[in-house]
N, C-alpha and C positions, 0 to 999 in steps of 0.2 A: 504494500500500500504506500509506503514511503517513496518507492521508486516512481509511482504515478504522480505523487505530489511534486517531486523534483522535476519531472518532465513537464508537468503543467506550468510550473513556475518559469521554466526555460522557454516554453512556447509563448507565454505572455510577453516576453521581451521582444518578440518578432514583430516588425512593423510591415507596412504594405510593400516597401521596397524589397525587404528580405523575402517576402512571399513570392514576389515576382521573380526574384533570382532563383528561388527553389524550383519554381515552375520551369524556368529556362534550363536549369541544370538537369531536371528530369527529362525534358524534351531532348536535350543533347545526348543524354545517356541512351534514350530510346532509339534515336537516330544511329548512334554508334552500334548498338546491339543489332539493329536491322542491317547495317552495313557489314558487320562481321558474321552474321548468321543469316545467310541468304534464304533458307527455307521459310523464315519468318515472313518475308515479303512475297512468298508465292501463294499465300492464302487468298481466297476470294474476298471481295470488299465487304460482304455481309458479316464475315467473322469479326472484322474490326468494328463494324457498327454494333454488333451484339456485345462485344467487350465494352465498348463505350457506354452502352445503355446499362449494362450490369454494374459497371464501376461507378456510374453517376447516380444510381438510385438512392443510396444512403445520404450522400451530401445534399442532394436536392430535397429529400425528405426533411432534413434538418433545417434547410433554408426556408422552405415553403410552409412548414407546419410549426 
């Protein structure tokens, strides 16, 4: 439980600029992964759309409700 409190206190220090940089670093990592592992890019478009929807459900629930 103490670990969660420590993580929460560290997250509270993050501002909008840091969040943007985190998003850009994740995007860069995903592009690097796609470049290094070519079978990842051979999937049909709907698999990426499905992954987007599945991963976006929880954050959208928290924002909208």
